[in-house]
C-alpha positions in Angstrom: 1.9 5.9 6.1 -0.7 3.9 4.1 0.2 1.9 1.1 -2.3 0.1 -1.2 -0.8 -2.2 -3.8 -2.5 -4.0 -6.6 0.3 -5.1 -8.9 3.4 -5.2 -6.7 3.6 -8.4 -4.6 2.7 -7.6 -1.0 5.8 -9.5 0.3 8.1 -7.3 -1.8 6.6 -4.1 -0.3 6.9 -5.6 3.3 10.5 -6.5 2.8 11.4 -3.2 1.3 9.7 -1.3 4.1 11.5 -3.4 6.7 14.9 -2.8 5.1 14.3 1.0 4.8 12.7 1.5 8.3 15.0 -0.7 10.4 17.2 1.0 12.9 17.3 -1.8 15.5 15.8 0.5 18.2 12.4 0.8 19.8 10.1 2.8 17.5 11.0 1.2 14.2 7.3 0.7 13.8 4.9 -2.0 12.8 3.5 -3.1 9.4 -0.2 -4.0 9.3 -1.4 -6.1 6.3 -5.0 -6.3 5.5 -7.3 -6.7 2.5 -9.0 -3.6 1.0 -12.4 -4.6 -0.2 -12.8 -1.8 -2.8 -11.6 1.6 -3.8 -13.7 4.3 -5.4 -12.2 7.4 -7.2 -14.7 10.1 -6.2 -14.0 12.4 -9.2 -14.6 9.7 -11.9 -16.6 7.0 -10.1 -14.0 4.4 -11.2 -13.7 1.4 -8.9 -11.2 -1.3 -8.1 -8.0 -1.5 -10.0 -9.0 1.3 -12.4 -9.5 3.7 -9.5 -5.8 3.1 -8.5 -4.5 4.3 -11.8 -3.5 8.0 -12.1 -3.3 8.2 -15.8 -4.9 11.4 -17.1 
């Protein structure tokens, strides 16, 4: 699963994912956090924050 956030605090997403995914057994998974340099919406050419909005 990939999640890109721009408004929700990253720490909140991490804590929520940990709470939901935790079973206490091997295989619960790992969370990788890294910066996304840019995003481009192919259909419209929008970039950055605007490209993450799905308002039609």
